[in-house]
C-alpha positions as CSV (number, residue, x, y, z in Angstrom):
1,X,12.3,4.5,14.7
2,X,13.2,2.0,12.0
3,X,12.5,-1.5,13.3
4,X,12.9,-4.0,10.5
5,X,13.5,-4.7,6.9
6,X,10.2,-5.4,5.1
7,X,10.6,-9.2,5.5
8,X,13.1,-9.1,2.7
9,X,10.4,-7.9,0.3
10,X,11.8,-5.6,-2.5
11,X,8.9,-3.3,-2.9
12,X,9.0,-2.8,-6.6
13,X,7.0,-0.7,-9.0
14,X,6.6,-0.3,-12.7
15,X,6.1,3.5,-12.4
16,X,4.3,4.4,-15.6
17,X,3.3,1.1,-17.2
18,X,0.0,1.1,-18.9
19,X,-2.4,-1.9,-19.2
20,X,-1.7,-2.4,-22.9
21,X,0.6,-1.2,-25.6
22,X,-2.4,-0.1,-27.5
23,X,-3.4,2.6,-24.9
24,X,0.2,3.7,-24.3
25,X,0.6,4.3,-28.0
26,X,-2.6,6.3,-28.2
27,X,-1.5,8.6,-25.4
28,X,1.9,9.1,-26.9
29,X,0.3,10.1,-30.3
30,X,-2.3,12.3,-28.6
31,X,0.1,14.4,-26.6
32,X,3.4,14.3,-28.5
33,X,3.0,13.8,-32.2
34,X,6.5,13.2,-33.6
35,X,8.3,14.0,-30.4
36,X,10.6,11.8,-28.3
37,X,11.0,12.0,-24.6
38,X,14.3,12.2,-22.7
39,X,12.7,12.2,-19.3
40,X,13.9,10.0,-16.5
41,X,12.1,8.6,-13.5
42,X,12.6,10.6,-10.3
43,X,11.5,7.7,-8.1
44,X,13.7,4.6,-7.7
45,X,12.1,1.3,-8.4
46,X,13.3,0.1,-5.0
47,X,11.5,2.8,-3.1
48,X,7.9,1.9,-3.9
49,X,5.6,-0.5,-5.6
50,X,2.9,0.2,-8.1
51,X,-0.1,-2.0,-8.4
52,X,-0.2,-3.2,-12.0
53,X,-3.8,-4.3,-12.2
54,X,-2.9,-7.8,-13.2
55,X,-5.6,-10.1,-11.7
56,X,-3.7,-13.3,-12.6
57,X,-1.7,-15.2,-10.0
58,X,1.9,-16.0,-10.9
59,X,4.4,-18.6,-10.1
60,X,2.9,-21.4,-8.0
61,X,1.3,-24.7,-8.8
62,X,-1.7,-23.9,-6.6
63,X,-5.1,-23.3,-8.2
64,X,-6.2,-19.7,-8.4
65,X,-7.5,-18.6,-5.1
66,X,-10.8,-16.8,-4.5
67,X,-10.7,-13.3,-3.1
68,X,-12.1,-14.5,0.2
69,X,-9.3,-17.1,0.5
70,X,-6.7,-14.4,-0.3
71,X,-8.1,-12.1,2.5
72,X,-8.2,-15.0,4.9
73,X,-4.6,-15.8,4.1
74,X,-3.5,-12.2,4.2
75,X,-1.0,-11.1,6.9
76,X,-2.7,-10.0,10.1
77,X,-1.9,-6.4,11.2
78,X,-3.0,-5.3,14.6
79,X,-6.5,-6.6,14.3
80,X,-7.7,-9.6,12.3
81,X,-11.2,-8.1,12.4
82,X,-11.1,-4.4,13.5
83,X,-14.8,-4.6,14.5
84,X,-13.8,-6.8,17.5
85,X,-11.5,-5.8,20.4
86,X,-7.9,-6.6,19.8
87,X,-5.9,-8.7,22.3
88,X,-4.8,-6.6,25.3
89,X,-6.9,-3.6,24.4
90,X,-9.7,-2.8,26.9
91,X,-13.3,-2.3,25.6
92,X,-14.2,1.3,24.7
93,X,-16.0,3.1,27.4
94,X,-19.1,4.9,26.2
95,X,-18.9,8.7,26.5
96,X,-21.8,10.9,27.5
97,X,-22.7,13.5,24.8
98,X,-23.6,16.9,26.0
99,X,-24.1,20.1,24.0
100,X,-25.6,20.7,20.6
101,X,-23.6,18.0,18.7
102,X,-22.9,14.3,19.2
103,X,-19.7,12.4,18.7
104,X,-19.6,11.1,15.1
105,X,-21.9,13.9,13.8
106,X,-20.9,15.5,10.6
107,X,-20.2,19.3,10.7
108,X,-19.0,22.2,8.5
109,X,-16.9,25.1,9.8
110,X,-18.8,28.4,9.0
111,X,-16.0,31.0,9.5
112,X,-12.4,31.6,10.2
113,X,-9.3,30.2,8.5
114,X,-10.9,26.8,8.0
115,X,-14.2,28.1,6.7
116,X,-16.0,25.6,4.5
117,X,-14.0,22.6,5.8
118,X,-16.0,19.5,6.6
119,X,-15.3,17.0,9.4
120,X,-16.7,15.0,12.2
121,X,-17.1,15.6,16.0
122,X,-14.4,13.5,17.5
123,X,-15.0,13.9,21.2
124,X,-17.1,15.5,23.9
125,X,-17.2,19.3,24.2
126,X,-15.7,21.3,27.0
127,X,-18.5,23.8,27.2
128,X,-17.1,26.1,24.5
129,X,-15.4,23.9,21.9
130,X,-15.4,20.5,20.2
131,X,-12.5,18.3,19.1
132,X,-13.0,18.0,15.4
133,X,-11.3,15.7,12.8
134,X,-11.3,17.3,9.4
135,X,-11.8,15.2,6.3
136,X,-9.0,16.8,4.3
137,X,-5.5,17.5,5.8
138,X,-4.5,20.9,7.1
139,X,-1.7,22.5,5.1
140,X,0.6,25.0,6.7
141,X,3.5,26.7,4.9
142,X,3.3,24.1,2.1
143,X,3.7,21.3,4.7
144,X,1.2,19.0,6.4
145,X,0.4,20.3,9.8
146,X,2.2,18.5,12.6
147,X,-1.1,18.6,14.6
148,X,-4.1,17.6,12.6
149,X,-6.4,17.4,15.6
150,X,-8.5,20.6,15.7
151,X,-10.5,22.2,18.6
152,X,-13.2,24.4,17.1
153,X,-15.5,26.8,19.0
154,X,-19.1,25.6,18.9
155,X,-20.5,28.9,17.6
156,X,-18.8,28.5,14.2
157,X,-19.9,24.9,13.7
158,X,-23.0,23.9,11.8
159,X,-24.5,20.6,10.9
160,X,-23.5,19.3,7.4
161,X,-26.3,19.4,4.9
162,X,-28.4,16.5,3.6
163,X,-27.2,14.3,0.8
164,X,-27.6,15.5,-2.8
165,X,-30.4,14.1,-4.8
166,X,-29.7,11.6,-7.6
167,X,-26.3,10.6,-6.3
168,X,-24.7,7.8,-8.3
169,X,-24.8,4.3,-6.8
170,X,-22.2,3.7,-4.2
171,X,-19.4,1.4,-5.3
172,X,-19.7,-2.2,-4.3
173,X,-17.1,-3.6,-2.0
174,X,-16.4,-7.3,-1.2
175,X,-13.8,-8.5,1.3
176,X,-12.2,-5.0,1.4
177,X,-11.9,-4.6,-2.4
178,X,-13.8,-3.1,-5.3
179,X,-15.5,-5.6,-7.5
180,X,-13.2,-6.8,-10.3
181,X,-14.8,-4.7,-13.1
182,X,-14.8,-1.5,-11.1
183,X,-11.3,-2.2,-9.8
184,X,-10.0,-2.7,-13.4
185,X,-11.6,0.5,-14.4
186,X,-10.0,2.5,-11.6
187,X,-6.6,0.9,-12.2
188,X,-6.9,1.7,-15.9
189,X,-7.8,5.4,-15.2
190,X,-4.8,5.8,-12.8
191,X,-2.4,4.2,-15.2
192,X,-3.7,6.4,-18.0
193,X,-3.5,9.5,-15.7
194,X,0.2,8.7,-15.0
195,X,1.0,8.5,-18.8
196,X,-1.0,11.6,-19.6
197,X,0.8,13.5,-16.9
198,X,4.2,12.4,-18.3
199,X,3.2,13.8,-21.7
200,X,2.1,17.1,-20.3
201,X,5.1,17.5,-18.0
202,X,7.5,16.6,-20.8
203,X,6.0,18.5,-23.7
204,X,4.3,21.5,-22.0
205,X,5.9,22.0,-18.6
206,X,9.3,21.0,-20.0
207,X,10.2,19.0,-16.9
208,X,13.3,16.8,-17.1
209,X,12.2,14.2,-14.6
210,X,9.1,12.0,-14.5
211,X,7.4,11.3,-11.2
212,X,4.1,9.6,-10.4
213,X,3.5,12.5,-7.9
214,X,3.3,15.0,-10.8
215,X,-0.3,14.0,-11.3
216,X,-1.2,15.5,-8.0
217,X,1.3,18.3,-8.0
218,X,0.0,19.6,-11.3
219,X,-3.6,18.4,-11.1
220,X,-5.2,21.7,-12.3
221,X,-3.1,21.5,-15.5
222,X,-3.4,17.8,-15.9
223,X,-7.2,17.3,-15.4
224,X,-8.5,19.2,-18.5
225,X,-6.4,17.3,-21.1
226,X,-6.9,14.1,-19.1
227,X,-10.7,14.6,-19.3
228,X,-10.5,15.4,-23.0
229,X,-8.3,12.4,-23.8
230,X,-10.5,9.8,-21.9
231,X,-13.8,11.2,-23.0
232,X,-13.0,11.8,-26.7
233,X,-9.3,11.7,-27.8
234,X,-8.6,8.1,-27.0
235,X,-11.3,6.9,-29.5
236,X,-9.5,8.9,-32.2
237,X,-6.5,6.6,-31.8
238,X,-8.0,3.3,-30.7
239,X,-11.0,1.2,-31.6
240,X,-13.7,1.0,-28.9
241,X,-13.7,-2.8,-28.9
242,X,-9.9,-3.0,-28.5
243,X,-10.0,-0.4,-25.8
244,X,-12.7,-2.2,-23.7
245,X,-10.8,-5.5,-24.2
246,X,-7.7,-3.9,-22.7
247,X,-9.7,-2.7,-19.7
248,X,-11.3,-6.0,-18.9
249,X,-10.5,-8.9,-21.2
250,X,-13.2,-11.2,-19.7
251,X,-16.0,-8.7,-19.4
252,X,-15.3,-5.8,-21.7
253,X,-18.7,-4.6,-22.7
254,X,-19.6,-1.1,-21.3
255,X,-16.3,-0.5,-19.5
256,X,-15.4,2.5,-21.6
257,X,-18.8,4.2,-20.9
258,X,-18.0,3.8,-17.2
259,X,-14.6,5.3,-17.6
260,X,-16.1,8.4,-19.2
261,X,-18.7,8.6,-16.4
262,X,-16.1,8.4,-13.8
263,X,-13.7,11.0,-15.3
264,X,-16.6,13.5,-15.4
265,X,-18.2,12.6,-12.0
266,X,-17.8,14.9,-9.0
267,X,-18.1,11.8,-6.8
268,X,-15.1,10.2,-8.6
269,X,-12.2,11.4,-10.7
270,X,-13.3,15.0,-11.2
271,X,-12.8,15.5,-7.4
272,X,-9.4,14.0,-7.2
273,X,-8.2,17.5,-6.1
274,X,-9.9,16.5,-2.8
275,X,-7.1,14.1,-1.7
276,X,-6.0,12.9,1.7
277,X,-2.2,12.7,1.4
278,X,0.4,11.9,4.0
279,X,1.8,9.2,6.2
280,X,-0.4,6.5,7.7
281,X,-0.2,3.5,10.0
282,X,-2.0,0.5,8.5
283,X,-3.8,-1.0,11.5
284,X,-6.3,-3.7,10.4
285,X,-8.4,-5.2,7.7
286,X,-12.2,-5.7,7.6
287,X,-14.9,-6.4,5.1
288,X,-15.2,-2.7,4.2
289,X,-11.5,-2.2,3.6
290,X,-8.2,-1.5,5.4
291,X,-8.2,0.8,8.4
292,X,-5.4,3.4,8.3
293,X,-4.6,6.1,10.8
294,X,-2.8,9.4,10.0
295,X,0.6,9.6,11.7
296,X,-0.2,13.2,12.8
297,X,-3.7,12.4,14.1
298,X,-4.0,8.9,15.7
299,X,-7.5,9.7,16.8
300,X,-8.8,9.6,13.2
301,X,-9.4,6.3,11.4
302,X,-9.9,6.1,7.6
303,X,-11.2,3.0,5.7
304,X,-9.5,2.5,2.3
305,X,-10.8,0.1,-0.3
306,X,-8.4,-2.0,-2.3
307,X,-8.3,-3.4,-5.9
308,X,-7.3,-7.0,-6.5
309,X,-6.2,-7.3,-2.9
310,X,-6.9,-5.2,0.2
311,X,-4.4,-2.5,0.9
312,X,-3.4,-4.2,4.1
313,X,-2.5,-7.4,2.3
314,X,0.0,-5.8,0.0
315,X,3.0,-5.4,2.2
316,X,3.6,-8.9,3.5
317,X,3.8,-10.3,7.0
318,X,4.1,-7.5,9.6
319,X,4.3,-8.0,13.4
320,X,3.2,-4.4,14.0
321,X,1.5,-1.7,12.0
322,X,3.7,-0.4,9.1
323,X,4.0,3.2,8.2
324,X,3.3,4.1,4.6
325,X,3.0,7.1,2.3
326,X,-0.4,7.2,0.7
327,X,-2.7,9.3,-1.5
328,X,-6.3,8.6,-0.7
329,X,-9.0,9.5,-3.3
330,X,-12.8,9.6,-3.5
331,X,-14.5,7.0,-5.6
332,X,-18.4,6.8,-5.7
333,X,-18.9,6.9,-1.9
334,X,-15.7,5.0,-1.1
335,X,-12.1,5.9,-0.6
336,X,-9.5,4.3,-2.8
337,X,-5.8,4.8,-2.9
338,X,-3.3,5.9,-5.5
339,X,-1.7,2.7,-6.9
340,X,1.7,4.0,-5.9
341,X,2.4,3.1,-2.2
342,X,5.8,3.9,-0.7
343,X,7.6,3.4,2.5
344,X,8.3,6.5,4.6
345,X,12.0,5.9,4.5
346,X,12.4,6.3,0.8
347,X,14.0,2.8,0.7
348,X,12.7,-0.7,0.8
349,X,12.9,-0.7,4.6
350,X,9.6,-0.3,6.4
351,X,9.1,1.6,9.6
352,X,6.9,-0.2,12.2
353,X,5.0,1.2,15.1
354,X,6.7,0.5,18.5
355,X,4.7,-1.9,20.8
356,X,3.2,0.9,23.0
357,X,2.0,2.8,20.0
358,X,0.6,-0.4,18.5
359,X,-1.8,-0.7,21.4
360,X,-2.7,3.0,21.1
361,X,-3.5,2.5,17.4
362,X,-5.6,-0.6,18.1
363,X,-7.6,1.3,20.8
364,X,-8.0,4.3,18.5
365,X,-9.4,2.1,15.8
366,X,-11.9,0.4,18.1
367,X,-13.0,3.7,19.6
368,X,-13.6,5.2,16.1
369,X,-15.7,2.2,15.1
370,X,-17.8,2.2,18.3
371,X,-18.4,5.9,18.1
372,X,-19.2,6.0,14.4
373,X,-16.2,8.2,13.4
374,X,-14.6,6.0,10.8
375,X,-14.2,7.9,7.5
376,X,-15.5,5.7,4.8
377,X,-16.2,8.4,2.2
378,X,-15.7,12.1,1.5
379,X,-19.2,13.1,2.4
380,X,-18.5,16.8,1.6
381,X,-18.7,15.7,-2.1
382,X,-22.2,14.3,-1.5
383,X,-23.8,17.0,0.7
384,X,-26.1,19.9,-0.4
385,X,-23.7,22.4,1.1
386,X,-20.6,20.4,0.3
387,X,-17.3,21.8,-0.8
388,X,-15.4,20.5,-3.8
389,X,-12.3,22.6,-2.9
390,X,-9.3,20.5,-2.5
391,X,-6.0,21.1,-0.7
392,X,-2.6,22.0,-2.2
393,X,-0.1,19.3,-3.1
394,X,2.5,18.6,-0.4
395,X,5.7,16.9,-1.5
396,X,6.4,13.8,0.7
397,X,9.4,14.0,3.0
398,X,11.3,10.7,3.3
399,X,13.7,10.0,6.1
400,X,16.2,7.3,5.1
401,X,17.4,4.9,7.7
402,X,21.0,5.2,8.9
403,X,23.5,4.0,6.4
404,X,24.4,0.3,7.0
405,X,28.1,-0.5,7.2
406,X,29.6,-2.6,4.3
407,X,29.6,-6.3,5.1
408,X,32.9,-7.6,6.5
409,X,34.1,-10.7,4.8
410,X,37.6,-10.6,6.1
411,X,37.0,-13.5,8.6
412,X,35.0,-15.6,6.2
413,X,36.9,-18.8,5.2
414,X,37.2,-19.8,1.6
415,X,34.1,-21.4,0.1
416,X,34.0,-25.2,0.3
417,X,33.4,-27.4,-2.7
418,X,29.9,-28.1,-1.5
419,X,29.1,-24.4,-1.1
420,X,30.5,-23.5,-4.5
421,X,28.4,-26.2,-6.1
422,X,25.2,-24.8,-4.3
423,X,26.0,-21.3,-5.5
424,X,26.6,-22.5,-9.1
425,X,23.3,-24.3,-9.1
426,X,21.6,-21.1,-7.8
427,X,23.0,-19.1,-10.7
428,X,21.3,-21.4,-13.2
429,X,17.8,-20.7,-11.9
430,X,15.5,-18.0,-13.3
431,X,14.3,-15.4,-10.8
432,X,10.6,-14.6,-10.1
433,X,9.3,-11.2,-11.2
434,X,9.8,-8.6,-8.5
435,X,6.0,-7.8,-8.6
436,X,5.1,-11.2,-7.2
437,X,5.2,-12.1,-3.5
438,X,7.3,-15.2,-4.5
439,X,10.2,-12.8,-5.3
440,X,11.1,-12.9,-1.6
441,X,11.4,-15.9,0.6
442,X,11.9,-15.6,4.4
443,X,13.7,-18.4,6.2
444,X,12.7,-18.5,9.9
445,X,13.4,-21.0,12.7
446,X,10.3,-21.9,14.6
447,X,9.4,-24.6,17.2
448,X,7.5,-27.5,15.8
449,X,3.8,-27.3,16.3
450,X,3.5,-31.0,17.1
451,X,6.8,-31.3,19.1
452,X,8.1,-28.0,20.7
453,X,11.5,-29.7,21.4
454,X,12.1,-29.8,17.6
455,X,13.1,-26.8,15.5
456,X,11.7,-26.3,12.1
457,X,13.2,-24.2,9.2
458,X,10.1,-22.5,7.8
459,X,10.1,-20.7,4.4
460,X,7.3,-18.1,3.8
461,X,6.8,-15.9,0.8
462,X,6.6,-12.1,0.9
463,X,3.0,-12.0,2.1
464,X,3.4,-14.6,4.8
465,X,2.1,-17.7,3.1
466,X,4.1,-20.8,4.1
467,X,5.9,-22.4,1.2
468,X,8.0,-25.1,2.8
469,X,9.0,-26.5,6.2
470,X,11.8,-28.9,7.2
471,X,13.1,-30.1,10.5
472,X,16.6,-28.8,11.5
473,X,18.5,-31.9,12.3
474,X,22.0,-30.5,11.8
475,X,23.7,-27.1,12.1
476,X,22.0,-24.0,10.9
477,X,24.3,-22.7,8.2
478,X,24.5,-20.8,5.0
479,X,24.9,-24.1,3.1
480,X,21.8,-25.5,4.7
481,X,19.7,-22.5,3.7
482,X,21.1,-22.5,0.2
483,X,20.3,-26.2,-0.2
484,X,16.8,-25.8,1.2
485,X,16.0,-22.8,-1.2
486,X,17.4,-24.8,-4.1
487,X,15.3,-27.9,-3.2
488,X,12.1,-25.8,-3.0
489,X,12.8,-23.9,-6.2
490,X,13.5,-27.1,-8.2
491,X,10.7,-29.3,-6.7
492,X,7.8,-26.9,-6.4
493,X,8.6,-23.6,-8.2
494,X,9.4,-24.9,-11.7
495,X,13.0,-24.0,-11.4
496,X,12.4,-20.4,-10.3
497,X,14.2,-18.7,-7.3
498,X,13.5,-15.5,-5.3
499,X,15.4,-12.3,-5.8
500,X,15.7,-11.8,-2.1
501,X,16.1,-14.3,0.8
502,X,15.6,-13.2,4.4
503,X,17.4,-15.1,7.1
504,X,17.0,-14.8,10.8
505,X,20.6,-15.2,11.9
506,X,23.3,-12.5,11.3
507,X,26.1,-15.1,11.1
508,X,24.3,-17.1,8.4
509,X,23.4,-13.8,6.6
510,X,27.0,-12.7,6.4
511,X,28.2,-16.1,5.1
512,X,25.4,-16.2,2.5
513,X,26.3,-12.6,1.4
514,X,29.9,-13.7,1.0
515,X,29.0,-16.8,-1.0
516,X,26.4,-15.2,-3.2
517,X,28.0,-11.8,-3.9
518,X,28.6,-12.9,-7.5
519,X,24.9,-13.8,-8.3
520,X,23.1,-11.0,-10.1
521,X,19.7,-9.9,-8.9
522,X,20.0,-11.9,-5.6
523,X,20.0,-10.3,-2.2
524,X,20.3,-11.6,1.3
525,X,18.5,-9.7,4.1
526,X,18.6,-10.1,7.8
527,X,15.3,-10.7,9.4
528,X,14.7,-9.3,12.9
529,X,12.2,-11.8,14.2
530,X,10.4,-11.3,17.5
531,X,10.1,-14.6,19.4
532,X,8.5,-15.8,22.6
533,X,11.4,-18.2,23.0
534,X,15.1,-17.7,22.0
535,X,16.0,-19.2,18.7
536,X,18.8,-21.7,18.6
537,X,22.1,-20.1,17.7
538,X,23.8,-20.7,14.3
539,X,25.4,-24.1,14.3
540,X,22.6,-25.6,16.5
541,X,19.7,-27.0,14.5
542,X,18.1,-28.8,17.4
């Protein structure tokens, strides 16, 4: 069920951009000497966004915020802190363990179709079998199984082996993210993987289209040349000092050595064949990362670490858990995500969990935490009897929302002189980059916090941060919204405007679409806002 446009946020990606021209040129020379590519992208830039690894803030006059401040200001999903009970969710009742295994205990399946698969005991036994959540998804007929929850007979379960000796140090995490140097290294490696994949698919596999998913679809063909390029070939085309500077301009020394270690490590890139792919509900953020729950197994909870920002802070303000398409990867005792994150609709519209499911997801998250079942790492890569066998690539299936009817402007009166003037002023402003949260502004009517009898027009950016607030003393109209956006853009945003404006009234939306249809790179979106009290209708500001 499609509930809402993503708060007007155009989720945009630069699909195969590298961190520097230097590295891009090196890859091109390494894989396609003298060749030119005619490939085109198979993924629309409005369908997804790709984290570009830029640690610099853009577009506001605020000082650069610390990571802790960013997390604190991040949109709240179901749970502000998933380690505490969410509102309306009863505390988890402890279960009595009986039989040879306990809930949360790590196991390996010793025979049958799932032989060698690792997982965790997810619930109490029935005398013969245990509910088990497997680490890696179950693939059936080249599709993700509709039912990931497994019930396994106890006689084919065995306890997972001890941890390997001399495991590399587990990656540090702070406020749900890798430390900056590690995050930059991981981003660099994914960007490089994307470009290496493009070269192989174009020149060796002769594919006509580019796709960021090809890295996983053709992993067995991509990894050997990717390993060769990062461990040796790149230094034949670029100087070490320049390369490290491109990875981390402020702290470059030693970064390339860590890249080589990671691309060879079974606890990192070498085991990216062991992926957790599919659709997930993003449920809450905590200090260890963002809690996500597979759509086809809401009992299982996975903790995913972010880069510059936590995964849960990327999508903007959400009233209920959003559903996203993710690829989750191992990284030195943590789980990170592919930088490409998409909606499940294949558009910039985000599907949200219905209210009853929202409560189920919150309860599931708290149960997994209390029972020690949260998946923080792929322990099978770290166990003495661990499997490094991955799962086949499964092409995502997107379900577009129903087609929206074309706007009807037949009843809209001719623009007034004041409206034409506001539109003309809007055309003269520069637009923010689509990669920044400031590319979308949401205009929402809310009661005043100091005087509930007054109505305020509040403007927030794509990630929920308040930008401006003004009392509505006259009618709520398209002209009023345009003037308010213009005033904010010129007074506080250095003359820059958003590329999308969300408005919470359908009449105002239609009028603004009529007035602004001639402005390039400027969209008006309707915001479906849930309120405790009814908002004043259009034409009534107070």
